[in-house]
DRENMAR-748585 format. One record per residue (C-alpha): residue number from 1; x, y, z. Coordinates in steps of 0.1 Angstrom, whole numbers, plus 5000, padded with zeros to 4 digits. Example, Ala and Ser with C-alpha at 12.3 -4.5 7.8 and 13.67 -1.06 7.14 Angstrom:
BEGIN
1:5123:4955:5078
2:5137:4989:5071
This chain:
BEGIN
1:1331:7177:0487
2:1342:7210:0504
3:1377:7212:0516
4:1368:7211:0553
5:1348:7179:0549
6:1313:7194:0549
7:1287:7175:0530
8:1266:7196:0507
9:1229:7193:0512
10:1196:7210:0505
11:1203:7239:0528
12:1214:7273:0514
13:1251:7277:0508
14:1257:7315:0512
15:1260:7326:0548
16:1257:7360:0564
17:1284:7370:0588
18:1274:7370:0625
19:1290:7378:0657
20:1302:7347:0676
21:1282:7357:0706
22:1251:7379:0709
23:1244:7404:0736
24:1217:7398:0763
25:1195:7425:0748
26:1197:7409:0714
27:1187:7376:0729
28:1158:7393:0747
29:1145:7407:0714
30:1147:7374:0697
31:1129:7358:0726
32:1100:7382:0722
33:1099:7375:0685
34:1099:7338:0690
35:1071:7341:0717
36:1050:7362:0693
37:1053:7335:0667
38:1043:7308:0692
39:1077:7291:0693
40:1079:7290:0731
41:1107:7265:0733
42:1130:7288:0713
43:1117:7318:0732
44:1127:7301:0764
45:1161:7293:0751
46:1167:7329:0741
47:1156:7343:0774
48:1179:7318:0791
49:1208:7330:0771
50:1199:7366:0780
51:1202:7356:0816
52:1165:7361:0823
53:1158:7325:0836
54:1125:7334:0852
55:1111:7346:0819
56:1126:7315:0802
57:1108:7293:0826
58:1075:7311:0818
59:1080:7305:0781
60:1087:7268:0785
61:1055:7264:0807
62:1034:7284:0782
63:1045:7260:0755
64:1039:7230:0777
65:1076:7221:0774
66:1076:7208:0809
67:1108:7188:0806
68:1127:7220:0796
69:1110:7239:0825
70:1120:7211:0849
71:1156:7212:0839
72:1158:7250:0842
73:1140:7250:0876
74:1165:7225:0888
75:1194:7247:0878
76:1177:7276:0894
77:1175:7257:0927
78:1137:7256:0926
79:1135:7219:0933
80:1097:7217:0942
81:1088:7233:0908
82:1113:7210:0891
83:1096:7179:0906
84:1062:7192:0896
85:1073:7199:0860
86:1090:7165:0856
87:1057:7150:0868
88:1037:7170:0843
89:1061:7158:0816
90:1054:7122:0827
91:1090:7116:0838
92:1082:7099:0871
93:1118:7089:0877
94:1132:7124:0873
95:1104:7137:0896
96:1112:7111:0922
97:1149:7119:0921
98:1141:7155:0928
99:1118:7146:0957
100:1147:7127:0972
101:1168:7159:0972
102:1138:7176:0989
103:1139:7147:1015
104:1103:7138:1005
105:1113:7101:1006
106:1078:7086:1009
107:1066:7105:0978
108:1098:7098:0960
109:1094:7061:0966
110:1059:7061:0953
111:1070:7079:0921
112:1100:7057:0915
113:1079:7026:0920
114:1054:7037:0894
115:1084:7044:0871
116:1096:7009:0875
117:1126:7019:0896
118:1118:6994:0923
119:1153:6991:0938
120:1155:7029:0943
121:1120:7029:0958
122:1130:7001:0981
123:1160:7019:0994
124:1139:7049:1003
125:1112:7028:1020
126:1139:7010:1040
127:1153:7043:1052
128:1118:7052:1064
129:1116:7018:1083
130:1088:7007:1060
131:1105:6973:1058
132:1076:6952:1044
133:1068:6978:1016
134:1105:6980:1008
135:1107:6942:1006
136:1079:6942:0981
137:1097:6967:0959
138:1130:6948:0961
139:1111:6916:0951
140:1095:6934:0921
141:1129:6947:0911
142:1145:6912:0912
143:1165:6918:0943
144:1152:6888:0963
145:1179:6886:0989
146:1174:6922:0999
147:1137:6917:0999
148:1140:6887:1022
149:1163:6904:1046
150:1138:6933:1049
151:1109:6909:1054
152:1130:6896:1084
153:1133:6932:1097
154:1096:6936:1093
155:1089:6904:1113
156:1076:6885:1082
157:1097:6854:1088
158:1078:6829:1066
159:1077:6853:1037
160:1115:6858:1040
161:1121:6820:1042
162:1101:6814:1010
163:1121:6840:0991
164:1154:6824:1003
165:1141:6791:0991
166:1134:6807:0957
167:1170:6820:0956
168:1182:6785:0964
169:1160:6770:0936
170:1173:6797:0912
171:1209:6789:0921
172:1202:6752:0914
173:1187:6761:0880
174:1217:6782:0870
175:1242:6755:0880
176:1260:6744:0849
177:1280:6712:0853
178:1281:6714:0890
179:1306:6743:0890
180:1301:6772:0914
181:1324:6800:0923
182:1335:6805:0959
183:1312:6835:0963
184:1283:6815:0949
185:1289:6786:0973
186:1291:6811:1002
187:1258:6826:0991
188:1241:6793:0989
189:1253:6783:1024
190:1240:6816:1037
191:1206:6812:1021
192:1202:6777:1037
193:1212:6791:1071
194:1187:6819:1068
195:1160:6794:1059
196:1168:6772:1088
197:1168:6800:1113
198:1135:6815:1099
199:1117:6782:1099
200:1128:6776:1135
201:1114:6810:1145
202:1082:6800:1127
203:1080:6768:1148
204:1086:6746:1117
205:1117:6725:1127
206:1111:6698:1102
207:1115:6723:1074
208:1145:6740:1091
209:1166:6708:1097
210:1175:6700:1060
211:1185:6737:1055
212:1208:6736:1085
213:1224:6704:1072
214:1229:6720:1037
215:1244:6750:1055
216:1268:6727:1073
217:1254:6738:1106
218:1253:6704:1122
219:1245:6713:1158
220:1215:6734:1147
221:1204:6706:1124
222:1206:6681:1153
223:1185:6704:1175
224:1160:6709:1147
225:1156:6672:1141
226:1153:6666:1178
227:1125:6692:1180
228:1109:6676:1150
229:1108:6643:1168
230:1135:6625:1147
231:1159:6618:1176
232:1178:6590:1157
233:1189:6615:1130
234:1198:6641:1157
235:1219:6615:1176
236:1237:6604:1144
237:1247:6641:1137
238:1259:6645:1173
239:1280:6614:1171
240:1297:6626:1139
241:1304:6658:1159
242:1320:6637:1186
243:1295:6647:1212
244:1285:6613:1226
245:1273:6626:1259
246:1247:6648:1241
247:1237:6619:1218
248:1234:6596:1247
249:1213:6621:1266
250:1188:6628:1239
251:1184:6591:1230
252:1179:6583:1267
253:1153:6611:1271
254:1135:6597:1241
255:1135:6562:1256
256:1157:6548:1228
257:1181:6518:1234
258:1217:6529:1233
259:1242:6500:1230
260:1274:6519:1226
261:1287:6554:1219
262:1320:6567:1206
263:1343:6575:1236
264:1344:6613:1231
265:1338:6617:1268
266:1375:6613:1275
267:1381:6650:1274
268:1357:6656:1302
269:1374:6628:1322
270:1408:6643:1316
271:1396:6677:1327
272:1382:6662:1359
273:1415:6646:1366
274:1434:6679:1363
275:1450:6670:1329
276:1439:6704:1315
277:1462:6706:1285
278:1454:6671:1273
279:1417:6678:1278
280:1420:6710:1259
281:1437:6693:1229
282:1409:6667:1228
283:1382:6693:1231
284:1399:6713:1203
285:1401:6683:1180
286:1365:6676:1186
287:1356:6712:1176
288:1345:6722:1211
289:1364:6754:1212
290:1347:6769:1242
291:1355:6740:1265
292:1390:6738:1249
293:1395:6775:1257
294:1385:6770:1293
295:1409:6740:1296
296:1438:6760:1280
297:1431:6788:1305
298:1433:6764:1334
299:1466:6750:1319
300:1481:6785:1318
301:1482:6788:1280
302:1465:6822:1280
303:1472:6831:1243
304:1457:6798:1230
305:1427:6802:1253
306:1422:6838:1241
307:1423:6827:1205
308:1397:6800:1210
309:1374:6823:1231
310:1375:6848:1202
311:1365:6821:1177
312:1336:6813:1199
313:1325:6849:1201
314:1335:6853:1238
315:1351:6886:1233
316:1352:6897:1269
317:1371:6867:1281
318:1393:6867:1250
319:1402:6904:1255
320:1410:6899:1292
321:1433:6870:1283
322:1450:6889:1255
323:1458:6917:1280
324:1472:6892:1305
325:1493:6877:1277
326:1507:6911:1266
327:1489:6911:1233
328:1475:6946:1236
329:1467:6952:1200
330:1445:6920:1198
331:1428:6931:1230
332:1422:6966:1216
333:1407:6951:1185
334:1381:6932:1205
335:1374:6962:1228
336:1368:6983:1197
337:1344:6957:1183
338:1325:6958:1216
339:1324:6996:1213
340:1345:7000:1245
341:1365:7027:1227
342:1382:7041:1258
343:1399:7008:1267
344:1405:7001:1230
345:1424:7035:1226
346:1444:7029:1258
347:1455:6994:1245
348:1462:7006:1210
349:1485:7033:1225
350:1503:7008:1246
351:1508:6987:1215
352:1523:7017:1197
353:1494:7020:1173
354:1488:7057:1177
355:1467:7061:1145
356:1443:7034:1156
357:1441:7049:1191
358:1431:7082:1176
359:1406:7066:1153
360:1387:7049:1181
361:1389:7080:1202
362:1370:7098:1174
363:1345:7070:1175
364:1340:7077:1212
365:1335:7114:1205
366:1368:7122:1222
367:1380:7145:1195
368:1404:7166:1215
369:1421:7135:1229
370:1424:7121:1194
371:1437:7154:1181
372:1464:7154:1208
373:1476:7120:1196
374:1479:7134:1161
375:1496:7165:1174
376:1522:7144:1192
377:1529:7126:1159
378:1532:7160:1141
379:1502:7150:1119
380:1487:7185:1119
381:1462:7180:1091
382:1446:7151:1109
383:1447:7171:1141
384:1430:7201:1125
385:1404:7179:1109
386:1395:7164:1143
387:1395:7197:1162
388:1373:7215:1136
389:1345:7190:1144
390:1343:7202:1180
391:1312:7223:1183
392:1312:7256:1202
393:1288:7242:1228
394:1311:7212:1234
395:1327:7211:1269
396:1361:7207:1252
397:1357:7236:1228
398:1383:7256:1247
399:1409:7229:1246
400:1402:7224:1209
401:1405:7261:1201
402:1437:7263:1221
403:1453:7234:1203
404:1442:7248:1169
405:1458:7281:1179
406:1491:7263:1187
407:1491:7245:1154
408:1484:7277:1134
409:1511:7295:1153
410:1536:7268:1146
411:1527:7270:1109
412:1532:7307:1108
413:1495:7315:1104
414:1495:7340:1133
415:1463:7358:1124
416:1444:7325:1124
417:1461:7315:1156
418:1450:7348:1173
419:1415:7340:1162
420:1416:7306:1179
421:1433:7317:1211
422:1407:7345:1214
423:1379:7320:1209
424:1394:7298:1236
425:1394:7326:1261
426:1358:7336:1252
427:1360:7369:1270
428:1368:7352:1304
429:1391:7369:1329
430:1425:7354:1334
431:1428:7326:1359
432:1447:7293:1365
433:1428:7277:1336
434:1432:7304:1310
435:1467:7319:1319
436:1485:7296:1294
437:1461:7306:1266
438:1467:7343:1274
439:1504:7337:1273
440:1502:7319:1240
441:1480:7348:1226
442:1507:7373:1236
443:1534:7353:1220
444:1514:7351:1188
445:1508:7389:1187
446:1545:7393:1190
447:1552:7370:1162
448:1526:7388:1141
449:1544:7421:1147
450:1516:7435:1169
451:1537:7445:1200
452:1510:7468:1214
453:1485:7440:1216
454:1511:7416:1230
455:1520:7442:1257
456:1484:7445:1267
457:1481:7407:1272
458:1514:7404:1291
459:1503:7432:1315
460:1471:7412:1323
461:1492:7381:1330
462:1516:7400:1353
463:1486:7414:1372
464:1475:7378:1378
465:1509:7361:1384
466:1539:7384:1386
467:1564:7357:1381
468:1547:7338:1353
469:1573:7323:1329
470:1593:7350:1310
471:1565:7376:1308
472:1583:7404:1327
473:1613:7400:1303
474:1591:7403:1273
475:1573:7434:1287
476:1607:7451:1292
477:1618:7441:1256
478:1587:7456:1241
479:1588:7488:1261
480:1625:7493:1251
481:1615:7495:1214
482:1613:7529:1197
483:1578:7545:1200
484:1570:7544:1163
485:1573:7506:1163
486:1544:7503:1186
487:1523:7531:1173
488:1496:7531:1145
489:1508:7522:1111
490:1511:7549:1083
491:1528:7583:1081
492:1516:7617:1091
493:1486:7633:1073
494:1496:7652:1042
495:1486:7688:1038
496:1457:7696:1015
497:1482:7709:0988
498:1501:7676:0989
499:1470:7655:0987
500:1454:7674:0959
501:1421:7680:0977
502:1393:7696:0957
503:1375:7728:0965
504:1348:7725:0991
505:1313:7727:0976
506:1321:7716:0941
507:1304:7682:0946
508:1267:7677:0955
509:1258:7645:0973
510:1225:7631:0962
511:1219:7595:0972
512:1237:7568:0993
513:1247:7538:0972
514:1259:7516:1001
515:1287:7512:1026
516:1316:7488:1027
517:1350:7482:1042
518:1364:7513:1024
519:1336:7537:1035
520:1302:7548:1023
521:1296:7556:0986
522:1272:7582:0973
523:1258:7592:0939
524:1266:7628:0933
525:1271:7656:0907
526:1302:7675:0898
527:1286:7710:0897
528:1314:7725:0876
529:1314:7699:0848
530:1278:7689:0852
531:1285:7652:0852
532:1274:7624:0875
533:1301:7610:0899
534:1305:7585:0927
535:1317:7600:0960
536:1333:7577:0986
537:1337:7591:1021
538:1367:7574:1037
539:1366:7569:1074
540:1389:7553:1099
541:1385:7540:1134
542:1409:7549:1162
543:1428:7516:1157
544:1430:7523:1119
545:1450:7555:1121
546:1467:7563:1088
547:1442:7544:1067
548:1426:7576:1051
549:1461:7589:1041
550:1469:7556:1026
551:1437:7554:1006
552:1441:7589:0993
553:1476:7582:0982
554:1465:7550:0964
555:1436:7569:0948
556:1461:7594:0934
557:1481:7565:0919
558:1449:7549:0904
559:1439:7582:0888
560:1466:7575:0862
561:1444:7546:0848
562:1422:7554:0817
563:1405:7523:0803
564:1370:7515:0791
565:1367:7487:0818
566:1381:7507:0847
567:1362:7531:0868
568:1383:7563:0866
569:1393:7582:0897
570:1387:7620:0891
571:1396:7638:0923
572:1400:7638:0961
573:1386:7663:0985
574:1375:7672:1021
575:1347:7690:1039
576:1335:7694:1074
577:1325:7657:1075
578:1358:7643:1064
579:1377:7633:1033
580:1365:7617:1001
581:1374:7602:0968
582:1355:7612:0936
583:1353:7587:0907
584:1334:7579:0876
585:1298:7567:0883
586:1296:7531:0871
587:1263:7522:0855
588:1246:7488:0861
589:1247:7464:0890
590:1277:7449:0908
591:1285:7413:0901
592:1278:7407:0938
593:1242:7420:0934
594:1236:7398:0903
595:1250:7367:0921
596:1228:7375:0951
597:1198:7377:0928
598:1207:7342:0916
599:1214:7354:0881
600:1229:7325:0862
601:1258:7331:0838
602:1261:7308:0808
603:1297:7299:0799
604:1298:7324:0770
605:1289:7352:0794
606:1315:7341:0819
607:1341:7343:0792
608:1329:7377:0780
609:1328:7392:0814
610:1361:7375:0825
611:1379:7388:0794
612:1369:7424:0801
613:1381:7421:0837
614:1414:7407:0825
615:1418:7436:0800
616:1413:7460:0829
617:1439:7441:0851
618:1464:7440:0822
619:1461:7478:0817
620:1467:7484:0854
621:1495:7459:0858
622:1513:7473:0828
623:1515:7506:0848
624:1527:7490:0880
625:1493:7492:0898
626:1478:7462:0915
627:1441:7459:0924
628:1446:7441:0958
629:1409:7438:0964
630:1393:7421:0933
631:1359:7407:0942
632:1323:7408:0929
633:1316:7439:0950
634:1341:7459:0929
635:1330:7447:0894
636:1301:7465:0877
637:1280:7448:0849
638:1263:7473:0827
639:1241:7470:0796
640:1250:7442:0773
641:1276:7429:0798
642:1298:7460:0797
643:1322:7456:0826
644:1338:7483:0848
645:1362:7474:0876
646:1365:7498:0905
647:1387:7504:0936
648:1421:7497:0920
649:1448:7499:0947
650:1422:7504:0975
651:1430:7471:0992
652:1418:7463:1027
653:1446:7452:1050
654:1441:7422:1071
655:1450:7443:1101
656:1419:7464:1094
657:1396:7435:1097
658:1379:7422:1129
659:1390:7388:1142
660:1358:7371:1131
661:1362:7383:1095
662:1396:7368:1093
663:1379:7334:1093
664:1346:7338:1076
665:1344:7374:1061
666:1338:7382:1025
667:1372:7398:1020
668:1391:7367:1031
669:1371:7346:1004
670:1391:7364:0977
671:1425:7367:0995
672:1455:7349:0980
673:1476:7327:1002
674:1507:7349:1000
675:1487:7378:1017
676:1477:7355:1045
677:1513:7344:1049
678:1526:7380:1047
679:1546:7372:1017
680:1553:7395:0988
681:1524:7402:0965
682:1525:7410:0927
683:1502:7409:0897
684:1498:7371:0901
685:1480:7378:0934
686:1453:7396:0915
687:1450:7367:0891
688:1444:7344:0921
689:1414:7366:0931
690:1403:7366:0895
691:1402:7328:0894
692:1379:7329:0924
693:1356:7354:0907
694:1356:7333:0876
695:1347:7302:0896
696:1318:7320:0914
697:1303:7332:0881
698:1304:7297:0866
699:1293:7277:0896
700:1272:7302:0917
701:1293:7304:0949
702:1330:7309:0958
703:1351:7278:0961
704:1359:7282:0998
705:1330:7288:1023
706:1322:7282:1059
707:1347:7286:1088
708:1385:7289:1087
709:1385:7301:1051
710:1420:7315:1056
711:1433:7280:1063
712:1415:7267:1032
713:1430:7294:1010
714:1465:7284:1021
715:1462:7246:1023
716:1431:7232:1006
717:1427:7222:0970
718:1401:7240:0949
719:1369:7219:0952
720:1352:7210:0920
721:1314:7214:0916
722:1295:7187:0934
723:1262:7168:0925
724:1234:7191:0914
725:1259:7219:0905
726:1267:7230:0870
727:1300:7213:0859
728:1329:7234:0847
729:1340:7228:0811
730:1375:7213:0810
731:1392:7244:0794
732:1376:7267:0820
733:1385:7244:0849
734:1421:7244:0837
735:1422:7282:0837
736:1407:7285:0872
737:1430:7259:0887
738:1461:7276:0873
739:1450:7310:0884
740:1444:7296:0919
741:1476:7276:0923
742:1489:7280:0958
743:1524:7286:0944
744:1526:7319:0926
745:1554:7305:0903
746:1529:7280:0888
747:1502:7306:0881
748:1499:7325:0849
749:1527:7351:0846
750:1503:7380:0837
751:1467:7388:0826
752:1476:7386:0789
753:1485:7349:0793
754:1452:7342:0810
755:1434:7360:0781
756:1450:7337:0756
757:1436:7306:0774
758:1402:7322:0782
759:1387:7315:0748
760:1360:7291:0738
761:1375:7257:0732
762:1343:7238:0736
763:1308:7242:0723
764:1285:7260:0747
765:1250:7276:0745
766:1251:7311:0732
767:1277:7308:0704
768:1272:7308:0666
769:1292:7281:0648
770:1302:7283:0611
771:1284:7317:0611
772:1251:7298:0606
773:1240:7277:0636
774:1232:7295:0668
775:1236:7270:0697
776:1206:7273:0721
777:1209:7245:0746
778:1225:7211:0753
779:1199:7183:0751
780:1219:7151:0756
781:1252:7133:0757
782:1262:7099:0745
783:1291:7077:0735
784:1294:7094:0701
785:1293:7130:0713
786:1270:7158:0726
787:1238:7170:0710
788:1226:7206:0710
789:1194:7223:0700
790:1203:7251:0676
791:1188:7277:0653
792:1197:7278:0616
793:1199:7315:0612
794:1197:7312:0574
795:1164:7294:0574
796:1152:7305:0609
797:1144:7270:0619
798:1154:7247:0648
799:1179:7219:0641
800:1200:7194:0661
801:1238:7195:0661
802:1256:7164:0671
803:1293:7172:0679
804:1314:7141:0676
805:1337:7131:0705
806:1374:7130:0701
807:1397:7136:0671
808:1386:7124:0637
809:1414:7112:0614
810:1413:7113:0576
811:1402:7077:0573
812:1374:7081:0598
813:1364:7114:0583
814:1361:7098:0549
815:1339:7071:0564
816:1316:7096:0580
817:1313:7117:0548
818:1305:7085:0529
819:1280:7073:0555
820:1262:7106:0558
821:1258:7107:0521
822:1242:7073:0523
823:1220:7082:0553
824:1207:7112:0534
825:1191:7087:0510
826:1168:7075:0537
827:1138:7097:0535
828:1112:7082:0558
829:1087:7098:0583
830:1101:7076:0611
831:1138:7084:0605
832:1155:7115:0618
833:1168:7132:0587
834:1205:7139:0585
835:1215:7171:0566
836:1252:7176:0565
837:1286:7171:0583
838:1304:7203:0591
839:1334:7216:0609
840:1338:7244:0635
841:1374:7249:0647
842:1386:7214:0656
843:1351:7200:0661
844:1332:7180:0635
845:1294:7180:0639
846:1264:7165:0621
847:1234:7187:0614
848:1202:7168:0618
849:1164:7173:0620
850:1154:7184:0655
851:1128:7163:0672
852:1108:7176:0701
853:1104:7143:0719
854:1118:7119:0745
855:1138:7088:0743
856:1120:7054:0744
857:1130:7046:0780
858:1116:7079:0792
859:1084:7074:0772
860:1079:7040:0788
861:1083:7054:0823
862:1056:7080:0818
863:1022:7080:0835
864:0998:7067:0824
865:1018:7037:0813
866:1016:7034:0775
867:0991:7008:0763
868:1003:6977:0744
869:0985:6990:0713
870:1007:7022:0714
871:1038:7001:0719
872:1029:6979:0690
873:1023:7009:0668
874:1058:7022:0677
875:1073:6988:0669
876:1057:6987:0635
877:1070:7023:0628
878:1105:7014:0638
879:1104:6982:0617
880:1092:7003:0587
881:1121:7028:0593
882:1147:7000:0594
883:1133:6984:0563
884:1136:7017:0544
885:1172:7020:0555
886:1180:6984:0545
887:1164:6989:0511
888:1188:7018:0506
889:1217:6994:0515
890:1223:7009:0550
891:1229:6990:0582
892:1223:7010:0614
893:1246:6989:0637
894:1235:7006:0670
895:1197:7001:0674
896:1189:7006:0711
897:1162:7024:0731
898:1182:7056:0735
899:1184:7059:0697
900:1146:7059:0693
901:1127:7091:0701
902:1090:7094:0706
903:1074:7127:0696
904:1046:7145:0715
905:1022:7130:0689
906:1034:7095:0698
907:1054:7088:0666
908:1087:7069:0666
909:1118:7085:0652
910:1150:7064:0647
911:1182:7084:0648
912:1220:7080:0645
913:1219:7067:0610
914:1250:7090:0607
915:1271:7062:0621
916:1255:7035:0599
917:1274:7019:0571
918:1267:7007:0536
919:1260:6971:0531
920:1276:6969:0496
921:1304:6943:0495
922:1340:6955:0489
923:1334:6988:0507
924:1368:6997:0521
925:1361:7029:0540
926:1346:7010:0570
927:1376:6988:0579
928:1386:7007:0609
929:1389:6977:0632
930:1364:6991:0657
931:1332:6975:0669
932:1303:6999:0667
933:1272:6993:0689
934:1260:6991:0724
935:1268:6959:0743
936:1233:6954:0758
937:1218:6954:0722
938:1247:6942:0701
939:1244:6911:0679
940:1266:6881:0684
941:1284:6887:0651
942:1292:6923:0662
943:1306:6910:0695
944:1329:6886:0676
945:1339:6913:0651
946:1324:6894:0622
947:1308:6910:0591
948:1273:6925:0598
949:1243:6927:0576
950:1206:6937:0579
951:1199:6907:0601
952:1223:6922:0627
953:1199:6951:0630
954:1170:6927:0632
955:1187:6911:0663
956:1193:6945:0680
957:1157:6955:0671
958:1145:6922:0687
959:1163:6932:0719
960:1146:6966:0718
961:1112:6949:0713
962:1119:6927:0743
963:1125:6958:0764
964:1095:6976:0748
965:1070:6949:0758
966:1085:6936:0791
967:1104:6966:0805
968:1134:6943:0811
969:1166:6942:0792
970:1170:6907:0778
971:1208:6903:0783
972:1214:6923:0815
973:1245:6913:0835
974:1267:6925:0863
975:1295:6934:0840
976:1304:6937:0803
977:1318:6901:0802
978:1287:6886:0815
979:1265:6906:0790
980:1287:6894:0761
981:1286:6858:0772
982:1247:6859:0775
983:1245:6872:0739
984:1268:6843:0727
985:1256:6814:0748
986:1224:6824:0767
987:1188:6826:0758
988:1165:6852:0775
989:1134:6842:0795
990:1105:6841:0770
991:1087:6875:0772
992:1053:6858:0779
993:1067:6843:0811
994:1075:6877:0824
995:1041:6891:0813
996:1015:6863:0809
997:0991:6888:0792
998:1014:6890:0761
999:1003:6869:0731
1000:1024:6838:0727
1001:1029:6847:0690
1002:1044:6881:0699
1003:1067:6864:0724
1004:1078:6839:0698
1005:1084:6866:0672
1006:1107:6885:0696
1007:1127:6853:0705
1008:1131:6845:0668
1009:1146:6879:0662
1010:1170:6872:0690
1011:1183:6839:0675
1012:1220:6836:0678
1013:1223:6820:0644
1014:1214:6848:0619
1015:1200:6823:0595
1016:1173:6814:0621
1017:1162:6850:0625
1018:1137:6870:0604
1019:1156:6878:0573
1020:1143:6913:0570
1021:1126:6940:0591
1022:1096:6936:0569
1023:1092:6899:0578
1024:1094:6909:0615
1025:1069:6936:0610
1026:1045:6911:0594
1027:1048:6888:0625
1028:1042:6917:0648
1029:1010:6927:0629
1030:0997:6891:0631
1031:1003:6889:0668
1032:0981:6920:0675
1033:0949:6900:0675
1034:0964:6868:0691
1035:0952:6856:0725
1036:0974:6862:0756
1037:0998:6833:0764
1038:0980:6827:0797
1039:0947:6824:0779
1040:0958:6800:0752
1041:0935:6769:0749
1042:0909:6785:0773
1043:0888:6803:0747
1044:0895:6837:0762
1045:0912:6868:0750
1046:0932:6893:0771
1047:0924:6930:0764
1048:0955:6950:0755
């Protein structure tokens, strides 16, 4: 064995050195070569790694690799195409799931029903109010209760009642020794009640009455018996309920002789005599809570009366009495249940339950009122959450904006506060309603060191109300400040000599490249040196006085930088149209342009581009220069992902931005919290922006979007990618989260530290491992690890790499080496061949034959549904593969549908023999104490941690056969414990009872393979295969004895 644990095999030993990652142009060349040779799957993989996903999709389609095309279309966001390709691949379930995301629920339900996903189909049909169709699907999926309830919604009462009776019958069959759990008893009572109610609606009281009795609903049972004509039984129930007056009445009405009745009428007599408390107690004992409540009310015991009224569902009376009794919280609870949210909130407030009051106000749509309660409690986060739900067209939008402004101002977020106060004013002139908002806006401008703006606001207030609050005093204080404190920021303009302006006419402007916050950029030529340049004309608005001088000064500083990944600043100059900055012309597109074009970046490209950005930042930071404006617009991606970062030092000040952009603009999306809080910035501020850029490349959009981005930058946690988005590898996620920590002290100290962590620690498409295997795409994940499609660069052929999950200690490594050596002995057309076990960095991986196929569950869900003859052919192939392994002394230990692939030609391939073990006695390398296998298909001896042999595989194979021929898992349960107990004690429903067209001999063979006692099973896979072959021509179970044969 080699020192790193690799198992030598038939594959060439010498290796040619290769770069760990190829360039996009290299991938494109390989893609063309693969396409020319007809290997469209590999061509598509290479185009994908080159970033040309559209061309990759064309290759997959040309090669009829619809599953790969579907997966790619889904990642590209082209969901209609993804649904179509899944359908062409025969994967109805996947197609249906995509149609759900497209909100084509009717179509999705149809596809999922065909795929056997009846419960999912039912949910969709229910959401479309197609209750009867949904009920049918739930019934097919085995969810009878849900089916019955939907029949009720659809008005099919008898159909619902019959399903509930089946549930009752099933519960009786499952009853072992008369023991039922509390939940099971409650369900049974509920089913009986439903049956009673439904049969009554169907005018069948005789069928309803026994169900009401079984549900312990005696009054309903009495009424049902009365309507069914059995008044004696009805009267007997009423007497047991201590309702002699009703019993007497119905007997008399029926003309029956009544000799005596129990004296339960005493309560009525007591009430008539004015003895209300005694009457109430008798009524209560008799279970007549409503009459008892009335009597307690008359007796003045309001709390007792309220409690009983509530029990009887008389919420209005109960709530009124709770209020009169001073029990405001109880009353509020009932008002809330009755959806009288306003009264409920008022009572919760009186009871001191402020959070509950706010909660019900939100239910009532009174968001501002709810927010005020949170504000009074200093719960600003809850307050902001409520206020941000108020739409601009809401009548209380002004109040919401004003309150948001106050909160932001109190938190020191003055820029955001100004935005909200301005939105609350909405351009209206000052009046009695808006004067307070104007005053608050002025105070916030002062706090934000904008005295000129504050003075303007205060002057408007004085013009409206001369004596308003302390406005005059504030005006005098501002006007007494030195003039420079209220003028435009920045110093005086430097002379041409001081600024280093270039000679007029040296640069020729040729083409506009676009305009941004820093001015318009042109492609030009330096006529003296004959080189292409970029010329940025720097402009400033009247309110931005001093910006041009500042930019020229910062450009002069940035001119010190000389680095391959930094756009060099050459010169500054001026002409009749103004001043400009001359810099190196960066080739390629900006990262923003690529993201806008929906270019997807594989992880290896994210790391490559990110590393170059970090090298540029490190070079600048080491010379004391910050970028201050790092975002995709300032990052150029050239040929083969060569990166150039521009605009070092040319940061846009928040004071230069319009109010709207302070909430939603592109600049604010990359602004670190300390800038928004006007705190000191340093190189870690650039790293925060870098973390956002890294996130956007990996996921496709920045982490914070929508409105109030500034608030999110300061307070919100970084959101992780959601459903349908590409997940972040753990190591990359950790880098991004540390870069974007709100606290600078917890971020990386410098760019070099980030570079150390921004290295591949996981296997991703695009890399070459052990200088031999080029990883092309991930094809699956499981309990043992992750499987990738890869290219063996030595043999130029496709292989599968299975990277094992977790650390592998010496003992486990020795076991894997031994087992793979054994697995290599199994050479069989229906076994996935294992080549070798290798190591890359800290990862161990198995190199296997690559099979272009689908798992058995996906094959079974395809359309048209595979015929029984095709299933039987697969079963015989699997049995042959197992027999070959057993003859080599190998036990698989994890036979399950997911470990069986079906090729495009319809051939079975059994995989994962790499975790099998030798059967030879005395083998010590397998005693790890772990149980290997999947619970749904695990043999009883595996569950009990007993020794396993080939018959254990026969049991697991029997469970697979059960699923193969019925579509149902034989030992399904609600949790792991129930599944295990079914293996150890239960017996599955015979397959021919689920599908009467199955031959009885086939059903019996499957059940024999599933015998709990291994001595009762088939003793070899060959014996099982023989039984399967004999069953092929046997008649269907439903046709036995009738002289007929069912076509398969």
